[in-house]
C-alpha positions as CSV (number, residue, x, y, z in Angstrom):
1,M,0.0,0.0,0.0
2,N,1.4,3.4,-1.0
3,W,0.8,5.3,2.2
4,L,1.8,8.7,0.9
5,K,-0.3,8.5,-2.2
6,R,-3.3,7.3,-0.2
7,L,-2.9,9.7,2.7
8,F,-2.0,12.8,0.8
9,G,-5.6,13.4,-0.1
10,A,-8.7,15.2,1.1
11,A,-11.9,14.7,2.9
12,T,-15.1,15.4,1.0
13,N,-17.1,15.5,4.2
14,R,-16.5,18.2,6.7
15,P,-17.1,18.2,10.5
16,A,-18.9,21.1,12.0
17,A,-16.2,23.7,12.1
18,V,-15.4,27.3,11.0
19,V,-14.5,27.1,7.3
20,P,-11.5,29.3,6.5
21,P,-12.1,32.2,4.1
22,V,-11.3,31.6,0.4
23,V,-8.0,33.2,-0.5
24,T,-7.8,34.6,-4.0
25,L,-4.4,35.4,-5.3
26,Q,-4.1,38.5,-7.5
27,A,-1.6,39.9,-10.0
28,L,0.4,42.9,-8.8
29,D,-0.2,46.4,-10.0
30,P,2.9,47.1,-12.2
31,D,3.0,50.7,-10.8
32,I,3.6,49.4,-7.3
33,P,7.3,48.5,-6.6
34,I,7.6,44.8,-5.6
35,E,9.7,45.8,-2.6
36,T,6.7,47.8,-1.3
37,V,4.5,44.8,-1.6
38,L,7.1,42.6,0.1
39,A,7.5,45.0,3.0
40,A,3.7,45.4,3.5
41,T,3.0,41.7,3.3
42,R,5.7,40.9,5.9
43,Q,4.6,43.6,8.2
44,A,1.0,42.3,8.1
45,R,2.2,38.7,8.7
46,H,4.5,39.6,11.6
47,S,1.8,41.8,13.1
48,S,-0.6,38.8,13.1
49,Y,2.1,36.6,14.6
50,R,2.8,39.0,17.4
51,Q,-0.8,38.9,18.5
52,L,-0.2,35.2,19.3
53,G,2.8,35.6,21.6
54,K,6.4,36.6,21.7
55,L,7.8,36.6,18.2
56,L,11.4,35.7,17.2
57,P,12.7,35.0,13.7
58,L,14.3,31.7,12.9
59,V,16.3,31.6,9.7
60,P,18.5,28.5,9.4
61,E,21.2,27.9,6.9
62,A,19.8,27.8,3.3
63,D,19.3,24.5,1.7
64,A,20.4,24.6,-2.0
65,N,18.3,21.5,-2.7
66,S,15.1,22.8,-1.3
67,A,12.0,24.1,-3.1
68,R,11.9,27.7,-4.3
69,W,10.1,30.2,-2.1
70,P,8.3,33.2,-3.6
71,A,10.8,35.9,-2.5
72,L,13.8,33.6,-2.7
73,R,14.1,33.6,1.1
74,Q,13.2,30.7,3.4
75,G,12.2,31.7,7.0
76,W,10.3,30.6,10.0
77,S,9.0,32.4,13.0
78,V,9.0,31.2,16.6
79,I,6.1,32.3,18.7
80,T,6.5,31.6,22.4
81,R,3.3,31.2,24.3
82,P,2.9,30.7,28.1
83,A,2.6,26.9,27.9
84,S,3.6,26.1,24.3
85,T,5.8,26.9,21.3
86,L,4.3,27.8,17.9
87,L,6.5,27.6,14.9
88,A,5.2,29.1,11.6
89,S,6.6,29.4,8.1
90,D,7.5,33.0,7.3
91,G,7.7,33.7,3.6
92,L,5.4,31.3,1.7
93,S,3.0,34.3,1.4
94,D,5.8,36.7,0.2
95,P,5.1,38.1,-3.3
96,F,6.5,36.5,-6.4
97,G,8.3,39.0,-8.7
98,L,11.7,39.6,-7.2
99,D,13.3,37.6,-10.0
100,D,12.0,36.8,-13.5
101,S,8.8,35.1,-12.1
102,P,5.4,36.6,-13.0
103,P,4.6,39.3,-10.4
104,Q,1.9,38.1,-8.0
105,A,1.0,39.2,-4.5
106,L,0.8,36.7,-1.6
107,G,3.0,34.1,-3.1
108,F,1.4,30.7,-2.4
109,G,-1.3,32.4,-0.4
110,L,-0.7,30.6,2.9
111,E,1.6,29.9,5.8
112,V,1.7,26.7,7.8
113,Y,2.4,26.2,11.5
114,A,2.6,23.6,14.3
115,E,2.1,24.3,18.0
116,A,3.5,22.0,20.6
117,L,3.2,21.9,24.4
118,G,6.3,23.0,26.2
119,H,9.4,24.9,25.1
120,F,12.6,23.9,23.3
121,D,16.2,24.7,24.2
122,D,17.4,24.3,20.6
123,L,14.4,24.7,18.4
124,A,16.4,25.0,15.2
125,H,17.5,21.4,15.7
126,S,14.3,20.0,17.1
127,W,11.7,17.6,15.7
128,L,9.2,20.5,15.7
129,F,11.3,22.5,13.3
130,E,11.9,19.6,11.1
131,L,8.2,18.9,10.9
132,V,7.3,22.4,9.9
133,R,10.2,22.7,7.6
134,Q,9.2,19.6,5.6
135,V,5.6,20.7,5.3
136,S,6.7,24.2,4.2
137,Q,8.9,22.7,1.5
138,H,6.0,20.5,0.3
139,V,3.9,23.7,0.0
140,A,6.6,25.4,-2.0
141,D,7.3,22.4,-4.1
142,H,3.7,21.6,-4.9
143,G,2.9,25.2,-5.9
144,N,-0.9,24.8,-5.6
145,F,-1.3,23.6,-2.1
146,L,-3.7,26.3,-1.2
147,S,-6.3,25.2,-3.7
148,L,-6.2,21.7,-2.2
149,L,-7.0,23.0,1.2
150,Q,-9.7,25.4,-0.1
151,R,-11.3,22.5,-2.0
152,H,-11.1,19.8,0.7
153,Q,-10.4,21.6,4.0
154,F,-8.2,18.8,5.3
155,L,-5.1,17.1,4.0
156,T,-3.1,14.2,5.5
157,M,0.6,13.3,4.8
158,L,3.3,10.9,5.9
159,L,6.8,12.3,6.7
160,H,10.1,10.9,8.1
161,V,10.9,13.4,10.9
162,D,14.1,13.0,12.9
163,G,13.7,13.3,16.6
164,I,10.1,12.2,16.9
165,P,9.8,9.5,19.6
166,A,9.5,6.0,18.4
167,E,6.1,5.5,19.8
168,W,4.7,8.1,17.4
169,R,6.1,6.4,14.3
170,G,4.3,3.9,12.0
171,P,5.8,0.5,11.0
172,D,7.9,2.2,8.3
173,G,9.2,4.9,10.6
174,A,7.0,7.6,9.2
175,V,4.7,9.9,11.2
176,G,1.3,11.0,10.0
177,I,0.0,14.5,10.1
178,L,-3.3,16.3,9.5
179,I,-3.2,19.7,7.9
180,G,-6.0,22.3,8.2
181,L,-7.6,21.5,11.5
182,P,-9.2,24.7,13.0
183,A,-7.3,25.9,16.1
184,S,-8.9,27.4,19.1
185,G,-7.5,30.9,19.8
186,I,-5.6,31.1,16.5
187,P,-7.1,32.8,13.5
188,S,-7.5,30.8,10.2
189,G,-5.6,33.6,8.4
190,F,-4.7,37.2,8.3
191,E,-5.3,40.2,6.1
192,T,-2.7,42.1,4.0
193,P,-3.2,45.2,1.8
194,Y,-3.3,42.7,-1.1
195,G,-5.8,40.2,0.3
196,P,-6.0,37.5,2.9
197,V,-3.5,34.8,3.7
198,R,-4.5,31.4,5.0
199,L,-2.9,30.0,8.2
200,A,-3.0,26.2,8.3
201,A,-2.2,24.1,11.3
202,I,-0.2,20.9,11.3
203,T,-1.4,18.3,13.7
204,L,0.6,15.1,14.6
205,L,-1.3,11.8,14.5
206,C,-0.8,8.8,16.8
207,P,0.1,5.5,15.1
208,E,-3.3,4.1,16.1
209,E,-4.9,7.0,14.2
210,L,-2.7,6.2,11.2
211,A,-3.9,2.6,11.3
212,F,-7.5,3.8,11.5
213,L,-7.0,5.8,8.4
214,E,-5.2,3.1,6.5
215,E,-7.5,0.2,7.3
216,G,-10.9,1.9,6.9
217,D,-12.4,4.1,4.3
218,I,-9.9,7.0,4.2
219,T,-12.4,9.7,3.4
220,Q,-14.8,8.7,6.2
221,G,-11.9,8.0,8.5
222,R,-10.4,11.4,8.0
223,H,-13.8,13.1,8.5
224,K,-14.3,11.2,11.7
225,L,-10.8,11.8,13.0
226,A,-10.9,15.6,12.3
227,G,-14.2,15.9,14.0
228,I,-13.1,14.1,17.1
229,L,-9.8,16.0,17.3
230,L,-11.8,19.3,17.1
231,R,-13.8,18.2,20.1
232,T,-11.0,16.7,22.1
233,P,-8.3,18.7,24.0
234,P,-5.6,19.6,23.0
235,G,-7.2,19.8,19.6
236,H,-4.7,21.0,17.0
237,M,-1.9,21.2,19.5
238,I,0.8,18.6,19.5
239,D,1.1,16.8,22.9
240,L,3.5,13.8,22.8
241,R,1.8,12.5,26.0
242,R,-1.7,12.2,24.5
243,S,-3.5,9.0,23.7
244,A,-5.1,8.2,20.3
245,V,-8.6,9.5,19.9
246,V,-9.6,6.7,17.5
247,S,-8.3,3.2,16.9
248,Y,-8.9,0.4,14.4
249,S,-9.5,-3.2,15.5
């Protein structure tokens, strides 16, 4: 069974939840300097992030083999909250047009994040950073990730993430994630002068939840799993101590 092909899909049924606003990307006005759009977009993004907690930039060494980001800069933001750490991509919604690409505001139109209980001494070398980094690169590599989320609300993927405890890994060593679960206390997006940007949460799935999705009907299983997670603390937040909310037997 090809886990990645089967899990990287969408649920056609939606649990009762707030549906994020539709994001429409737009071409840039040629009379507006691209640097002006870039500065305004980043200011709006960072202003939104600061409302969630203490904001610090995290810009690791560039990876020459990674996917191309809109403004040719890869970045992430650390948002420290009282009991948790939120790590968000910072640049997927930058505008295209700094090189020879067609000018377009908002880049890929979304940013992704994961929130985990507790704090990290070395976040740049943590499993949380590796998790968000890999999803960010998938967004940049795919190029049309936003349309999948807008069409289906939820996506699931399998990733190999160093540092994740063994008890969270499936038989092949991969971990499962759900993308797009609404998060209590965190907006589903933010406004810029050039339109809205989607914020999409990354939620780690227990191995039992992976087995549930694999063995049953994946569309119905994803629908049920998302609905239960929405109603069960900690919801979108990653808590490595939590138990599975569903199982397959």
